[in-house]
Structure formats: C-alpha cells, structure tokens
C-alpha positions as CSV (number, residue, x, y, z in Angstrom):
1,X,14.8,-5.6,-44.1
2,X,11.7,-6.4,-43.8
3,X,9.6,-5.0,-46.5
4,X,6.6,-2.8,-45.5
5,X,3.7,-5.7,-46.0
6,X,5.6,-7.7,-43.7
7,X,5.5,-5.2,-40.6
8,X,1.6,-4.8,-38.6
9,X,2.0,-3.0,-36.2
10,X,0.5,-4.1,-32.1
11,X,-3.3,-2.3,-31.6
12,X,-4.0,0.7,-29.5
13,X,-4.8,-1.1,-26.8
14,X,-1.4,-2.9,-26.4
15,X,0.7,0.0,-27.2
16,X,-1.6,1.1,-24.0
17,X,-0.9,-0.4,-21.7
18,X,2.5,-1.3,-22.5
19,X,3.2,2.7,-22.2
20,X,0.9,2.9,-19.6
21,X,2.9,-0.5,-17.4
22,X,6.5,1.4,-18.4
23,X,5.0,4.9,-17.2
24,X,3.4,3.3,-14.1
25,X,6.8,1.0,-12.8
26,X,9.1,3.6,-13.7
27,X,7.1,6.3,-10.9
28,X,6.6,3.4,-8.8
29,X,10.6,3.0,-9.2
30,X,11.5,7.0,-8.3
31,X,9.0,7.0,-5.4
32,X,10.0,4.0,-3.5
33,X,13.7,4.9,-4.2
34,X,13.2,8.2,-2.6
35,X,10.4,7.4,-0.4
36,X,12.9,6.8,2.5
37,X,15.4,10.3,2.2
38,X,11.6,12.1,3.3
39,X,11.6,13.2,6.6
40,X,9.6,10.6,9.1
41,X,5.8,12.5,9.2
42,X,3.5,13.6,6.7
43,X,5.4,13.9,3.3
44,X,7.1,10.2,3.6
45,X,3.8,8.9,4.3
46,X,2.3,11.0,0.9
47,X,5.1,9.2,-1.1
48,X,4.8,5.5,0.0
49,X,1.1,6.1,-0.7
50,X,1.9,7.3,-3.8
51,X,3.8,4.6,-4.2
52,X,1.7,2.1,-2.8
53,X,-0.9,3.3,-4.6
54,X,1.3,3.4,-8.1
55,X,2.2,-0.7,-7.2
56,X,-1.2,-1.7,-6.9
57,X,-1.9,0.1,-10.7
58,X,0.6,-2.2,-12.1
59,X,-0.5,-4.9,-10.6
60,X,-3.8,-3.8,-12.5
61,X,-2.3,-3.5,-15.8
62,X,-0.5,-6.5,-15.9
63,X,-3.6,-8.0,-14.7
64,X,-5.3,-6.6,-18.3
65,X,-2.2,-7.3,-20.0
66,X,-3.0,-11.1,-19.5
67,X,-6.7,-11.0,-20.4
68,X,-5.7,-9.0,-23.6
69,X,-3.7,-10.7,-24.9
70,X,-5.5,-13.7,-23.7
71,X,-8.1,-11.7,-26.5
72,X,-6.0,-10.4,-28.6
73,X,-3.2,-12.5,-30.6
74,X,-0.5,-10.6,-31.3
75,X,0.0,-10.0,-35.4
76,X,3.1,-11.6,-37.0
77,X,6.6,-10.5,-36.5
78,X,8.6,-9.0,-39.7
79,X,11.0,-11.5,-39.5
80,X,11.3,-14.6,-36.7
81,X,14.5,-14.7,-36.2
82,X,16.5,-17.9,-35.4
83,X,14.9,-20.1,-32.1
84,X,16.9,-18.8,-29.6
85,X,15.5,-15.1,-30.5
86,X,11.7,-16.4,-30.3
87,X,13.0,-18.5,-26.8
88,X,15.1,-15.4,-25.1
89,X,11.8,-13.2,-26.9
90,X,9.2,-15.1,-24.6
91,X,11.4,-16.0,-21.4
92,X,11.5,-12.0,-21.4
93,X,8.4,-11.3,-21.8
94,X,6.9,-14.5,-19.0
95,X,9.7,-12.4,-16.6
96,X,8.7,-8.7,-17.0
97,X,5.2,-9.8,-16.6
98,X,5.6,-12.9,-13.3
99,X,8.0,-9.2,-12.3
100,X,5.1,-7.0,-12.5
101,X,2.8,-9.2,-10.2
102,X,5.6,-10.1,-7.9
103,X,6.6,-7.1,-6.9
104,X,3.7,-5.1,-6.1
105,X,2.2,-8.4,-4.3
106,X,5.5,-9.2,-2.5
107,X,5.3,-5.5,-1.6
108,X,2.5,-5.5,0.3
109,X,3.3,-9.0,1.5
110,X,6.5,-7.3,3.4
111,X,3.9,-4.6,4.8
112,X,1.5,-7.1,5.6
113,X,3.9,-9.1,7.5
114,X,5.1,-6.6,9.7
115,X,2.2,-5.6,10.8
116,X,1.7,-2.4,8.6
117,X,-1.4,-0.9,7.4
118,X,-1.3,0.1,3.4
119,X,-3.2,2.7,2.2
120,X,-3.5,3.3,-1.5
121,X,-5.6,6.6,-3.4
122,X,-5.7,9.0,-1.5
123,X,-5.9,6.7,2.0
124,X,-8.2,3.8,1.0
125,X,-7.4,0.8,3.1
126,X,-5.9,-1.9,2.0
127,X,-5.9,-4.5,5.0
128,X,-4.3,-7.2,4.7
129,X,-6.7,-10.2,3.3
130,X,-5.3,-13.4,5.9
131,X,-1.9,-13.1,8.2
132,X,1.2,-12.9,6.6
133,X,4.1,-15.1,8.0
134,X,7.7,-13.9,6.4
135,X,8.4,-10.2,8.9
136,X,10.7,-8.7,6.9
137,X,11.5,-11.5,4.3
138,X,9.6,-9.8,1.9
139,X,11.2,-7.6,2.3
140,X,14.4,-8.6,0.5
141,X,12.4,-10.3,-1.2
142,X,10.8,-6.8,-3.1
143,X,14.1,-5.8,-3.0
144,X,15.4,-8.6,-5.5
145,X,12.7,-9.1,-7.5
146,X,13.0,-4.7,-7.8
147,X,16.5,-4.8,-9.5
148,X,15.4,-7.9,-12.2
149,X,13.1,-5.4,-12.9
150,X,15.5,-3.1,-13.7
151,X,17.8,-5.5,-15.6
152,X,14.9,-7.1,-17.3
153,X,13.8,-3.7,-18.7
154,X,17.4,-3.4,-19.6
155,X,17.9,-6.4,-21.8
156,X,14.2,-5.9,-23.3
157,X,15.3,-1.4,-24.2
158,X,18.6,-3.2,-25.8
159,X,17.0,-5.8,-27.9
160,X,14.6,-3.5,-28.8
161,X,16.7,-1.1,-29.7
162,X,19.2,-3.8,-31.5
163,X,16.1,-5.0,-33.0
164,X,15.4,-1.3,-34.8
165,X,18.8,-0.1,-35.6
166,X,21.4,-3.8,-35.9
167,X,19.0,-6.3,-37.6
168,X,16.7,-3.2,-38.3
169,X,13.3,-5.2,-38.9
170,X,11.0,-3.1,-37.9
171,X,10.8,-4.4,-34.3
172,X,10.5,-1.3,-32.8
173,X,8.0,0.0,-35.2
174,X,5.4,-1.7,-34.2
175,X,5.3,-0.6,-30.4
176,X,6.3,2.2,-32.1
177,X,4.7,2.9,-35.6
178,X,6.2,6.9,-35.6
179,X,9.8,5.1,-35.6
180,X,8.9,3.3,-39.6
181,X,9.6,4.8,-42.6
182,X,8.2,2.4,-44.9
183,X,4.1,2.4,-44.9
184,X,2.8,0.0,-41.9
185,X,-0.2,-2.5,-42.9
186,X,-3.0,-2.0,-39.8
187,X,-3.7,-5.3,-37.8
188,X,-6.2,-7.3,-38.5
189,X,-9.5,-5.8,-37.2
C-alpha cells in the first residue's frame, strides 16, 4: 500500500475536466439512446438538438483536456506498477481521448453527409465546413465508436476500482480525494 507521502491527487482543474467529461458523455449517451423513441416533431427535434449540443461540449472539453495535459504535468503515480499496466493505462487514456474526439465528429459528419441540419444550443446552426461524402457510413461509425466508448469506460472504471480496492495503491483517490483515508499531499504549485 502506498504511503501518505506518495499519494498526490490530480489538481482541481484536471478533476473538473475529468468529471465534467464523464457527466457530459453520460448525458449525451442517455439522450442519444432515447431520442429516436420520441414521436416525430418538436420533442424529438429538441432531444436531437440537446444530443448535438452535448456532443459539441464533449468535443470542446476533450480539446481543453488535451491542452491542459500539455501544460499541467500529471503527479507521479503512487506505485508505478509493472510495465504492462503502465502501457495499458496509457493506451486506455489515449483511447478515451480519441473516442471522445471521434464520436462527436462522426455524429456531425453523419448529419452533414446526409444533408441534414445540425443546430446546437437553442438553435445555433452548425453548417458543414465542406461537402461531406459517405452518406450513412458516418452514422455506422458513430454507433461503433459509441459502443467502443462504453466498453472503454467500463474497463476504465473497473481498473480504477481494482486499483483502489484490490491493489490498494490509492489510484482512484487521486481523482476522488474524499476516498483517501491517509493524508494526501497536494500537487506542487
């Protein structure tokens, strides 16, 4: 088990981006999986606009996360673990970033390729930046990416819980400091 001097939480901005993205992705998924069940008309259009708006927010927050990661170093891990675990963790984080970029982009490309309008945040039009080929292909890719993101999130959560409660190395406590029973050393300024 890691000592109290080894456990440094992620900074407040990193945690806010992480949990904000989690909330946005969950919300976009919930709306996206139910919007087709609305009867055609105003309710369905509002649900679709909400889904598109949430997707654009996911894309923006992911861009912010990448930018933040470039200027804010990650605190050292409590226990580095074997090379395969470090490689798996890096792969998972890269995969989550790529999916949270690719999923909203393929959703937009799907609408644009089929000549359908995209309106966000109460009706702001988001026109296609160029003629998008591919017709329904983008919708298929969007669906596959959505399923991949669900699997990746499930694996990410399972790994975090495994680290926290089986390995007991304080990994989850870095993103949820209230779980930490030992003293947490704040990250360097």
